[in-house]
C-alpha atoms as one frame of an Amber mdcrd trajectory, in Angstrom:
protein
-298.890 -12.317 -70.760-298.515 -11.484 -74.313-300.793  -8.216 -73.643-297.756
  -7.159 -72.044-295.045  -8.264 -74.395-296.982  -6.219 -76.791-296.561  -2.893
 -74.619-293.169  -3.331 -74.498-292.988  -3.238 -78.026-294.788  -0.388 -78.737
-292.728   1.371 -75.659-290.131   0.454 -77.133-290.792   1.258 -80.015-291.605
   4.688 -79.005-288.787   5.252 -77.646-286.818   4.177 -80.964-288.625   7.183
 -82.439-288.275   9.777 -79.718-283.585   8.593 -80.236-284.172   9.151 -84.004
-285.733  13.140 -83.549-283.222  13.934 -80.552-280.498  12.963 -83.377-282.518
  15.034 -85.666-282.955  17.877 -83.043-278.979  17.619 -82.683-277.954  17.354
 -86.044-280.564  20.756 -86.938-278.382  22.420 -83.926-274.380  20.716 -84.856
-275.332  22.239 -88.829-276.947  25.566 -88.153-274.474  27.176 -85.522-271.428
  26.825 -88.050-273.277  27.243 -91.216-274.545  30.493 -90.431-271.357  31.603
 -88.569-269.536  31.107 -91.904-272.018  32.844 -94.176-272.183  35.513 -91.273
-268.564  36.079 -91.971-268.604  35.901 -95.783-271.035  39.074 -95.167-268.472
  40.760 -93.594-270.215  40.831 -90.434-268.410  41.118 -87.234-267.234  38.340
 -84.809-268.884  40.022 -81.892-272.287  40.546 -84.098-272.015  37.266 -85.471
-271.166  35.789 -81.490-274.736  37.655 -80.863-277.080  36.263 -83.942-275.632
  32.858 -83.061-276.599  33.301 -79.086-279.976  34.213 -80.213-280.897  30.142
 -80.803-280.189  30.045 -76.828-282.264  32.657 -76.263-285.099  31.176 -77.883
-284.673  28.061 -75.631-284.798  29.616 -72.251-287.416  31.574 -73.142-289.059
  28.566 -74.272-288.256  26.690 -70.612-289.696  29.052 -68.749-293.186  28.171
 -70.269-292.267  24.105 -71.113-294.252  22.782 -68.344-297.056  24.394 -68.384
-297.226  24.289 -72.436-296.639  20.510 -72.019-299.665  20.413 -69.445-301.647
  22.264 -72.253-301.032  20.033 -75.413-299.429  16.907 -74.273-296.313  15.237
 -75.482-297.217  14.562 -79.423-298.081  18.031 -80.095-295.171  19.732 -78.204
-292.744  17.315 -79.870-294.770  18.286 -83.391-295.162  22.065 -82.600-290.898
  22.377 -81.816-290.381  20.280 -85.200-292.269  22.692 -87.228-290.727  26.296
 -86.103-287.661  24.606 -87.299-288.745  22.569 -90.315-290.418  26.699 -91.262
-287.430  28.348 -89.969-284.759  25.966 -91.593-286.240  26.729 -95.396-286.580
  30.760 -94.851-283.136  31.294 -94.194-281.545  30.670 -97.131-284.525  33.093
 -98.549-283.733  35.816 -96.482-280.294  36.581 -95.702-280.105  39.511 -93.377
-279.175  39.403 -89.890-282.076  40.592 -88.670-284.253  38.259 -90.184-282.179
  35.758 -89.266-281.860  36.511 -85.821-285.968  36.254 -85.748-285.337  33.078
 -87.064-282.900  31.354 -84.562-285.245  32.306 -81.645-287.668  30.026 -83.180
-285.014  27.623 -83.992-284.177  27.673 -80.137-288.080  27.399 -78.792-289.066
  24.495 -81.075-285.087  22.537 -80.580-285.913  23.262 -76.483-289.853  22.291
 -76.682-288.412  19.267 -78.859-285.763  17.880 -76.185-287.591  19.266 -73.349
-291.005  16.681 -74.007-289.150  13.705 -75.409-286.408  13.775 -72.716-289.746
  13.739 -70.141-292.154  10.722 -72.613-288.078   8.821 -72.485-288.441   8.829
 -68.797-292.398   8.003 -69.236-292.258   4.822 -71.545-288.955   3.665 -69.618
-288.997   0.693 -67.079-287.500   1.878 -63.961-285.057  -0.676 -64.025-283.513
   0.241 -68.129-284.266   4.126 -67.727-280.545   5.025 -66.594-279.736   3.463
 -69.612-281.984   5.022 -71.836-281.273   8.478 -70.331-277.880   7.931 -71.648
-278.538   6.684 -75.129-280.780   9.289 -75.470-277.790  11.769 -74.608-275.007
   9.905 -77.054-278.022  10.248 -79.527-278.221  13.965 -79.283-274.349  13.973
 -79.070-274.428  11.498 -82.601-276.450  14.083 -84.547-274.518  16.858 -83.235
-271.646  15.790 -84.031-272.884  14.670 -87.843-274.099  18.556 -88.528-271.137
  19.441 -89.548-270.675  17.159 -91.896-273.204  19.023 -93.826-271.739  22.106
 -94.449-269.373  20.371 -98.006-272.569  20.789 -99.006-272.337  24.209 -99.798
-270.087  22.996-102.612-273.700  22.109-104.533-275.210  25.978-103.772-275.686
  27.302-100.749-279.312  26.533-100.427-278.938  22.473-100.314-277.535  22.115
 -97.065-281.007  23.360 -95.711-282.714  21.977 -97.726-281.502  18.482 -96.755
-282.034  19.690 -93.533-285.637  20.456 -94.344-286.285  17.292 -95.562-284.432
  15.434 -92.547-286.712  17.496 -89.856-289.981  16.507 -92.619-289.524  12.669
 -92.271-288.789  12.938 -88.395-291.705  15.336 -88.268-294.188  12.533 -89.888
-292.757   9.752 -88.132-293.879  11.017 -84.593-297.205  12.577 -86.156-298.462
   9.071 -87.958-296.697   6.540 -85.193-296.766   8.385 -81.744-299.173   8.312
 -79.702-301.381  11.378 -77.911-300.277  11.502 -74.462-300.121  14.345 -71.599
-298.517  14.527 -67.901-300.535  14.174 -64.938-300.768  17.282 -63.222-298.832
  17.907 -60.111-299.936  19.698 -56.960-298.949  22.839 -55.990-297.969  21.474
 -52.960-295.477  19.370 -54.520-293.859  21.968 -55.946-292.697  24.375 -52.479
-291.267  27.990 -53.536-287.877  27.277 -51.714-286.761  24.251 -53.950-284.404
  25.859 -55.920-282.887  27.817 -52.781-282.383  24.573 -51.239-280.714  23.060
 -54.290-278.748  25.745 -55.426-277.123  25.815 -51.547-275.828  22.118 -51.210
-275.874  21.211 -55.206-274.369  24.216 -56.217-270.688  23.139 -57.482-272.305
  19.777 -59.401-274.755  22.692 -61.565-271.381  24.293 -62.605-270.785  21.491
 -65.067-274.320  22.315 -67.028-272.905  26.141 -67.668-269.619  25.284 -68.551
-271.035  22.430 -70.973-273.150  25.483 -72.929-270.458  28.196 -73.064-268.140
  25.242 -74.728-270.997  23.853 -77.049-272.127  27.018 -78.325-269.258  29.028
 -78.293-267.636  26.029 -79.928-269.679  25.483 -82.569-270.532  29.244 -83.931
-267.001  31.029 -82.991-264.688  27.939 -84.162-265.290  28.583 -88.343-264.393
  32.240 -87.617-261.940  31.057 -85.966-260.758  28.720 -88.561-261.023  30.990
 -91.370-258.659  33.956 -89.597-256.054  31.530 -88.888-255.959  30.188 -92.622
-258.388  27.039 -92.307-260.312  26.025 -95.509-263.848  25.492 -95.106-263.455
  22.149 -95.272-260.677  21.122 -92.646-263.509  22.974 -90.510-266.475  20.654
 -91.036-263.520  18.121 -90.470-262.022  19.254 -87.325-265.818  20.224 -85.461
-266.812  16.614 -84.797-264.680  15.275 -83.174-265.240  16.976 -80.046-268.484
  14.752 -79.890-266.632  11.959 -80.949-264.242  12.606 -78.259-267.316  12.574
 -75.696-269.450  10.591 -77.390-266.684   7.627 -76.814-265.667   8.395 -73.629
-268.906   8.830 -72.567-270.156   5.253 -70.758-266.196   4.613 -69.649-266.496
   8.245 -67.781-269.915   7.020 -65.938-268.259   4.176 -65.168-264.910   4.935
 -62.986-267.351   8.222 -61.640-269.471   5.272 -60.101-266.561   3.188 -58.893
-263.728   6.345 -57.650-266.506   9.407 -57.372-267.931  11.625 -59.845-266.453
  15.063 -57.950-263.026  13.876 -58.609-263.907  12.543 -62.612-265.434  16.112
 -62.885-262.194  17.933 -61.198-259.834  15.719 -63.611-262.028  15.725 -66.839
-262.265  19.558 -66.123-258.667  20.109 -65.743-257.415  17.730 -68.801-260.426
  19.408 -71.433-259.136  23.055 -69.959-255.733  22.592 -70.916-256.822  20.702
 -74.269-258.552  23.702 -75.470-256.082  26.036 -74.109-253.643  24.768 -76.489
-255.735  24.540 -79.525-253.964  28.299 -80.304-250.297  26.888 -80.560-251.227
  23.934 -83.094-251.709  26.941 -85.464-253.700  24.642 -88.599-252.103  22.047
 -88.030-255.325  19.768 -89.224-253.435  16.603 -86.901-252.722  19.084 -83.900
-256.310  20.865 -83.637-257.993  17.271 -84.364-256.162  15.823 -81.345-256.592
  18.561 -79.571-260.017  18.842 -79.797-260.818  15.156 -79.632-259.313  14.762
 -76.494-260.951  18.136 -75.097-264.508  16.770 -75.970-263.388  13.382 -74.627
-262.847  15.574 -71.328-265.698  18.001 -71.271-268.699  15.485 -73.511-269.650
  14.297 -70.462-269.677  17.282 -68.093-273.515  17.564 -68.462-274.633  14.214
 -67.361-271.934  13.878 -64.993-272.881  17.020 -63.194-276.064  15.939 -62.924
-275.374  12.837 -61.264-273.466  14.224 -58.891-276.373  16.536 -58.276-278.219
  13.312 -57.644-274.737  12.312 -54.962-275.838  14.904 -53.258-279.462  15.783
 -52.805-282.376  14.101 -52.095-284.812  13.035 -54.309-287.442  15.757 -53.437
-284.652  18.521 -54.903-283.668  16.447 -58.257-286.627  17.660 -60.131-285.477
  21.512 -59.452-281.792  20.359 -59.906-282.664  19.546 -63.263-284.948  22.594
 -64.363-281.650  24.711 -62.544-279.131  22.987 -64.720-281.411  23.826 -68.037
-281.007  27.623 -67.090-277.651  27.357 -66.337-276.855  24.810 -69.964-278.610
  28.452 -71.679-277.183  30.678 -70.045-273.517  29.452 -70.934-274.972  28.700
 -74.481-275.697  32.663 -74.780-272.144  33.645 -73.440-270.525  31.382 -75.192
-270.686  32.796 -78.933-271.065  36.411 -77.413-267.739  36.316 -75.364-265.834
  34.212 -77.728-267.083  36.562 -80.570-265.736  40.199 -78.651-262.421  38.174
 -78.293-261.615  38.007 -81.735-263.083  41.697 -82.779-260.783  42.826 -80.987
-257.912  40.827 -82.157-257.361  37.778 -80.180-258.532  35.237 -81.452-256.833
  32.341 -79.603-259.037  34.425 -76.865-261.929  31.609 -77.340-259.860  29.108
 -76.703-257.935  30.381 -73.979-260.418  31.370 -71.889-262.578  28.663 -72.782
-259.661  26.573 -71.292-259.383  28.660 -68.136-263.001  28.667 -67.084-262.984
  24.281 -67.147-259.383  24.415 -65.560-261.122  27.410 -62.464-263.579  24.482
 -62.031-261.379  21.612 -61.889-258.976  23.288 -59.351-262.300  25.190 -57.380
-263.054  21.407 -56.842-260.184  20.912 -54.556-261.238  22.923 -52.237-264.643
  22.362 -52.084-266.259  20.413 -48.732-268.537  17.666 -49.345-271.761  18.474
 -47.032-272.670  14.972 -44.455-275.279  13.524 -45.473-277.501  14.742 -42.745
-276.988  18.255 -43.483-278.391  17.592 -47.349-281.764  16.924 -46.019-281.790
  19.798 -43.547
């Protein structure tokens, strides 16, 4: 009994460390996206180039996703998490030393690779150390931890008052502490190898055919997350908001998501995942579309961003849960991979589309197009027919 309790305590301790790591990963993305956008805007870089530069992070993340499974098999969980943190740490230290758009593009690629390595290995590790009866709860807490970190990130923008390098140095210290915690306290584990027969070539096609609507939320969520955090600072500066207002307002998207994530999950259990996704898509889309009408009103923008974040903040997890309702268990791993691809594609598109719209003079277009996408998703859901369960297992 004492040995069993000791193992449970050890698993819980490892789980807590992974939560700390994922909070730090969220902080790094939440701070770097708006911070670098502000610097590039002040350097006179066009909004379209600004958006393209921001998308480099997600290009790196997408590239890492393609090789993450094989890399994890070679290195193991601890080494892959450490590798990702080292990439982020080195890049963060180099950003203020070489303020060059091309060099920053390369560094953002490296940050994207590092963050993706941390996410992929940490999420699978959580599944490994979590008892089956607590897996759903712990994965939800894992997602909320990233959201918390992402919301805290923009609060580092006011540190610019102390010097342009200060936010980067503070972030580097935080990442270094997380890296030391991983190196000292986590065990060196490797995942079990999967037989080729367990990975049929048609699993992705079948997942799309059965659950394409449930996988769209990942695309929209990635578009929203990267687009808002990269383009909102530029939008704010152009419409007359101060850096302090931008830093104050940005976290409220995440705050709304954190506040409503569990309630929306419970409502989806009771009333159905699809119905909640439809309602959230329409309400969140309307909130985004009305942001330009709020002008420079801090209170108005705050309320709209918090409402939008609350409605959209659970889109990724609710979409995967809806896919799990539709798909046989055999196809769920493929659905998770597709969702990750969708998220990265949306994340690459978000800054570029928003930046291009602002480049051609339509500053509010980033919010209108974003809102229209979520509204269209919600309306589409009203006409999509749910497949009978008998079809899902064919």
